[in-house]
Backbone as a chain_set.jsonl record, in Angstrom:
{"seq": "XXXXXXXXXXXXXXXXXXXXXXXXXXXXXXXXXXXXXXXXXXXXXXXXXXXXXXXXXXXXXXXXXXXXXXXXXXXXXXXXXXXXXXXXXXXXXXXXXXXXX", "coords": {"N": [[22.206, -3.671, 11.747], [19.784, -5.574, 10.245], [17.505, -5.326, 7.469], [14.781, -6.426, 5.752], [12.699, -6.451, 2.914], [9.242, -7.195, 2.982], [5.866, -8.473, 2.682], [2.988, -7.584, 4.442], [-0.126, -8.609, 5.536], [-3.496, -7.916, 6.483], [-6.936, -8.539, 7.352], [-8.112, -6.299, 6.285], [-6.234, -4.685, 4.961], [-3.156, -4.267, 3.051], [0.359, -4.186, 3.206], [2.869, -3.723, 1.15], [5.383, -2.83, 1.467], [6.506, -3.424, 3.872], [8.846, -4.208, 6.538], [11.177, -6.569, 7.862], [13.506, -7.648, 10.301], [16.625, -7.969, 12.135], [17.783, -6.753, 15.209], [20.787, -6.318, 16.475], [21.924, -4.945, 18.89], [19.662, -4.857, 20.579], [19.038, -7.485, 20.533], [16.821, -8.729, 19.281], [14.237, -9.701, 17.029], [12.523, -7.675, 14.628], [9.559, -6.093, 13.318], [7.988, -4.052, 11.018], [5.206, -2.297, 9.797], [2.647, -0.747, 7.787], [2.98, 2.24, 7.851], [2.106, 5.505, 9.023], [1.414, 8.154, 6.927], [1.644, 10.84, 7.663], [2.88, 10.934, 10.199], [4.798, 8.932, 10.282], [4.718, 6.907, 12.118], [4.193, 3.479, 12.815], [1.469, 1.274, 12.259], [1.742, -1.358, 12.871], [4.249, -2.399, 14.812], [6.61, -4.257, 15.967], [8.985, -5.579, 18.272], [10.677, -3.737, 19.694], [12.024, -3.785, 22.072], [14.471, -4.969, 24.452], [15.535, -8.19, 23.787], [12.948, -9.031, 23.076], [11.685, -10.524, 20.989], [13.09, -13.325, 20.446], [13.327, -15.182, 18.416], [12.722, -15.884, 14.945], [10.353, -17.208, 14.448], [8.899, -16.503, 16.744], [8.292, -13.781, 16.392], [6.764, -13.786, 14.09], [4.602, -15.309, 14.958], [3.638, -13.522, 16.888], [2.807, -11.361, 15.283], [0.803, -12.66, 13.863], [-0.972, -13.205, 15.95], [-1.995, -10.72, 16.326], [-3.537, -10.375, 14.137], [-2.28, -10.226, 11.662], [-0.594, -11.351, 8.711], [2.48, -12.564, 7.539], [4.174, -12.318, 4.507], [6.294, -13.32, 1.789], [8.798, -14.005, 2.739], [11.731, -15.224, 1.774], [13.646, -18.231, 1.216], [16.387, -17.66, 1.398], [16.367, -15.254, 2.876], [15.219, -16.113, 5.276], [17.224, -17.866, 6.157], [19.376, -16.035, 6.417], [18.363, -14.26, 8.406], [17.963, -16.034, 10.533], [20.575, -16.871, 10.983], [21.763, -14.418, 11.693], [20.271, -13.816, 13.999], [21.166, -15.833, 15.636], [23.762, -15.253, 16.227], [25.973, -14.543, 18.783], [25.736, -11.608, 20.801], [27.467, -9.208, 22.587], [26.692, -7.779, 25.851], [25.307, -4.487, 25.891], [26.696, -1.196, 26.618], [24.877, 0.155, 28.19], [23.474, -1.968, 29.338], [25.541, -3.14, 30.793], [26.025, -1.144, 32.658], [23.727, -1.223, 34.064], [21.584, 0.275, 33.281], [19.865, -0.452, 31.249], [17.581, -3.061, 31.031]], "CA": [[20.817, -4.061, 11.794], [19.298, -5.988, 8.936], [16.142, -4.936, 7.09], [14.384, -7.127, 4.54], [11.331, -6.104, 2.495], [8.244, -8.256, 2.979], [4.481, -8.021, 2.587], [2.17, -7.913, 5.61], [-1.552, -8.476, 5.208], [-4.552, -8.132, 7.47], [-8.2, -8.716, 6.645], [-8.548, -5.048, 5.672], [-5.216, -3.933, 4.234], [-1.896, -4.914, 2.69], [1.529, -3.315, 3.115], [3.888, -4.405, 0.355], [6.665, -2.2, 1.789], [6.84, -3.727, 5.266], [10.209, -4.703, 6.729], [11.492, -7.446, 8.979], [14.945, -7.678, 10.47], [17.159, -8.296, 13.452], [18.496, -5.642, 15.836], [21.77, -6.938, 17.371], [22.033, -4.391, 20.241], [18.495, -5.258, 21.368], [18.93, -8.944, 20.425], [15.429, -9.042, 18.991], [13.715, -9.512, 15.679], [11.532, -6.602, 14.588], [8.658, -6.078, 12.169], [7.324, -2.754, 10.888], [4.287, -2.258, 8.657], [1.567, 0.226, 7.769], [3.358, 3.546, 8.4], [1.217, 6.648, 8.825], [2.109, 9.089, 6.038], [1.889, 12.122, 8.319], [3.752, 10.845, 11.375], [5.767, 7.849, 10.088], [4.477, 5.864, 13.113], [3.661, 2.276, 12.179], [0.338, 0.616, 12.914], [2.314, -2.603, 13.385], [5.666, -2.239, 15.123], [6.977, -5.255, 16.966], [10.419, -5.783, 18.454], [11.37, -2.523, 20.091], [12.567, -3.919, 23.42], [15.553, -5.927, 24.638], [15.223, -9.63, 23.718], [11.49, -9.195, 23.03], [11.38, -11.633, 20.075], [14.392, -13.941, 20.221], [13.345, -16.062, 17.242], [11.901, -15.469, 13.809], [9.038, -17.797, 14.675], [8.173, -15.779, 17.787], [7.758, -12.506, 15.898], [5.691, -14.114, 13.132], [3.458, -15.695, 15.788], [3.106, -12.306, 17.51], [2.065, -10.639, 14.237], [-0.397, -13.458, 13.582], [-1.906, -13.049, 17.065], [-2.615, -9.394, 16.181], [-4.351, -10.379, 12.925], [-1.456, -9.959, 10.481], [0.147, -12.462, 8.117], [3.727, -12.171, 6.889], [4.388, -12.982, 3.218], [7.465, -12.891, 1.037], [10.066, -14.419, 3.339], [12.372, -16.228, 0.929], [14.54, -19.161, 1.896], [17.639, -16.95, 1.685], [16.129, -14.286, 3.952], [15.028, -16.885, 6.506], [18.551, -18.329, 6.565], [20.154, -14.873, 6.854], [17.821, -13.778, 9.668], [18.227, -17.05, 11.555], [22.005, -16.793, 11.274], [22.007, -13.165, 12.409], [19.677, -13.937, 15.324], [21.909, -16.809, 16.414], [25.116, -14.77, 16.49], [26.021, -13.905, 20.107], [26.025, -10.181, 20.877], [27.797, -8.868, 23.978], [25.822, -6.774, 26.458], [25.608, -3.094, 25.566], [27.203, -0.397, 27.736], [23.724, 0.427, 29.04], [23.218, -3.172, 30.125], [26.647, -3.32, 31.752], [25.87, -0.137, 33.707], [22.469, -1.455, 34.74], [20.589, 1.246, 32.829], [18.931, -1.192, 30.388], [17.341, -4.434, 31.503]], "C": [[20.382, -4.417, 10.376], [17.863, -5.512, 8.728], [15.827, -5.606, 5.765], [12.95, -6.76, 4.185], [10.447, -7.352, 2.464], [6.878, -7.634, 2.738], [3.756, -8.477, 3.85], [0.722, -7.635, 5.242], [-2.409, -8.674, 6.447], [-5.83, -8.353, 6.673], [-8.59, -7.48, 5.836], [-7.518, -4.356, 4.799], [-3.979, -4.776, 3.967], [-0.805, -3.862, 2.631], [2.625, -4.093, 2.403], [5.279, -3.821, 0.593], [7.049, -2.407, 3.252], [8.274, -4.243, 5.34], [10.278, -5.601, 7.953], [13.004, -7.472, 9.093], [15.338, -8.106, 11.859], [17.98, -7.123, 13.94], [19.491, -6.225, 16.839], [21.887, -6.289, 18.756], [20.859, -4.765, 21.153], [18.312, -6.782, 21.403], [17.472, -9.366, 20.25], [15.156, -8.901, 17.504], [12.696, -8.388, 15.745], [10.742, -6.682, 13.292], [7.948, -4.734, 12.172], [6.455, -2.761, 9.641], [3.235, -1.173, 8.872], [1.948, 1.56, 8.404], [2.309, 4.614, 8.079], [1.99, 7.675, 8.003], [2.459, 10.402, 6.723], [2.925, 12.024, 9.436], [4.881, 9.832, 11.235], [5.655, 6.765, 11.162], [3.828, 4.676, 12.412], [2.496, 1.7, 12.973], [0.778, -0.72, 13.505], [3.807, -2.387, 13.568], [5.977, -3.169, 16.284], [8.493, -5.325, 17.076], [11.194, -4.543, 18.818], [12.047, -2.599, 21.459], [13.597, -5.043, 23.487], [15.019, -7.362, 24.696], [13.726, -9.932, 23.671], [11.071, -10.384, 22.163], [12.69, -12.312, 19.687], [14.466, -14.868, 19.014], [12.437, -15.494, 16.156], [10.471, -15.985, 13.984], [8.233, -16.995, 15.692], [7.584, -14.463, 17.278], [6.641, -12.738, 14.871], [4.438, -14.537, 13.892], [2.814, -14.479, 16.446], [2.293, -11.494, 16.506], [0.745, -11.346, 13.948], [-1.425, -13.283, 14.694], [-2.597, -11.683, 17.041], [-3.405, -9.268, 14.87], [-3.596, -10.095, 11.646], [-0.758, -11.224, 10.015], [1.35, -11.906, 7.377], [3.899, -12.996, 5.621], [5.693, -12.486, 2.606], [8.795, -13.201, 1.688], [10.659, -15.533, 2.476], [13.262, -17.126, 1.787], [15.834, -18.451, 2.307], [17.483, -15.946, 2.832], [15.94, -15.008, 5.285], [16.373, -17.367, 7.042], [19.375, -17.166, 7.124], [19.678, -14.365, 8.217], [18.112, -14.755, 10.808], [19.693, -17.024, 11.968], [22.316, -15.544, 12.099], [21.465, -13.234, 13.838], [20.418, -14.908, 16.226], [23.334, -16.404, 16.731], [25.143, -14.053, 17.845], [26.419, -12.431, 20.019], [26.333, -9.845, 22.33], [26.824, -7.832, 24.529], [26.279, -5.361, 26.085], [26.156, -2.386, 26.798], [26.068, -0.084, 28.716], [23.372, -0.775, 29.919], [24.293, -3.372, 31.198], [26.567, -2.335, 32.909], [24.569, -0.302, 34.487], [21.369, -0.489, 34.359], [19.484, 0.556, 32.037], [18.804, -2.6, 30.924], [16.358, -5.118, 30.627]], "O": [[20.591, -3.651, 9.435], [17.11, -5.321, 9.683], [16.518, -5.385, 4.77], [12.078, -6.755, 5.054], [10.852, -8.412, 1.988], [6.753, -6.417, 2.606], [3.898, -9.624, 4.274], [0.387, -6.576, 4.711], [-2.099, -9.476, 7.328], [-5.8, -8.351, 5.442], [-9.3, -7.581, 4.836], [-7.881, -3.519, 3.973], [-3.777, -5.835, 4.56], [-1.004, -2.78, 2.078], [3.232, -5.001, 2.972], [6.25, -4.272, -0.015], [7.837, -1.638, 3.802], [8.845, -4.662, 4.333], [9.552, -5.424, 8.931], [13.707, -7.332, 8.092], [14.51, -8.545, 12.657], [18.778, -6.559, 13.191], [19.096, -6.594, 17.944], [21.948, -7.024, 19.742], [21.041, -4.966, 22.353], [17.531, -7.303, 22.199], [16.962, -10.23, 20.963], [15.77, -8.085, 16.817], [12.075, -8.165, 16.784], [11.193, -7.259, 12.303], [7.379, -4.32, 13.182], [6.893, -3.172, 8.567], [2.977, -0.748, 9.998], [1.327, 1.98, 9.38], [1.71, 4.616, 7.003], [3.115, 8.027, 8.36], [3.473, 11.015, 6.393], [3.751, 12.921, 9.603], [5.837, 9.877, 12.01], [6.414, 5.796, 11.131], [3.005, 4.855, 11.515], [2.533, 1.646, 14.203], [0.245, -1.158, 14.524], [4.541, -2.214, 12.596], [5.641, -2.888, 17.434], [9.202, -5.15, 16.084], [12.283, -4.323, 18.286], [12.578, -1.603, 21.95], [13.583, -5.958, 22.664], [14.177, -7.7, 25.527], [13.285, -10.969, 24.167], [10.203, -11.163, 22.555], [13.329, -11.92, 18.71], [15.555, -15.295, 18.63], [11.513, -14.729, 16.427], [9.505, -15.276, 13.7], [7.026, -16.82, 15.53], [6.492, -14.075, 17.692], [5.687, -11.963, 14.802], [3.329, -14.163, 13.51], [1.59, -14.406, 16.554], [1.216, -10.996, 16.833], [-0.297, -10.706, 13.808], [-2.624, -13.218, 14.42], [-3.65, -11.502, 17.654], [-3.885, -8.185, 14.534], [-4.211, -9.755, 10.635], [-0.376, -12.068, 10.825], [1.25, -10.899, 6.675], [3.787, -14.221, 5.65], [6.135, -11.37, 2.878], [9.829, -12.709, 1.236], [10.145, -16.651, 2.455], [13.579, -16.805, 2.932], [16.316, -18.623, 3.427], [18.38, -15.811, 3.664], [16.449, -14.557, 6.311], [16.631, -17.285, 8.243], [19.999, -17.293, 8.178], [20.497, -14.071, 9.088], [18.465, -14.344, 11.913], [20.018, -17.14, 13.15], [23.047, -15.612, 13.086], [22.114, -12.769, 14.776], [20.314, -14.822, 17.449], [24.044, -17.127, 17.43], [24.425, -13.073, 18.041], [27.317, -12.059, 19.263], [25.54, -10.164, 23.216], [26.202, -7.092, 23.766], [27.474, -5.084, 25.979], [26.087, -2.923, 27.904], [26.278, -0.062, 29.929], [23.02, -0.621, 31.089], [24.0, -3.721, 32.341], [26.992, -2.649, 34.021], [24.34, 0.407, 35.467], [20.335, -0.428, 35.025], [18.314, 0.927, 32.136], [19.802, -3.252, 31.234], [16.026, -6.28, 30.86]]}, "num_chains": 1, "name": "protein.A"}
């Protein structure tokens, strides 16, 4: 699973320690920002389900629809994430057994 540091901003706050990445077993991009110091739960956590965000564009659009803007994605990170997201991943054991859909 890849994890790249980025900045996520809303009208009220900025998280300069946010992360974006790709989760091969779930075949989805994910984005985490604004963790609660006491619980570690994130105010923004996208991409926790199977094939939820199949493209980098889809997860950025989802964040934007919730009022967040993603900053700091370099050309190299975009290329790396796009390549990782385009690499075929076989179904997990849970999928093959019908446990995960």
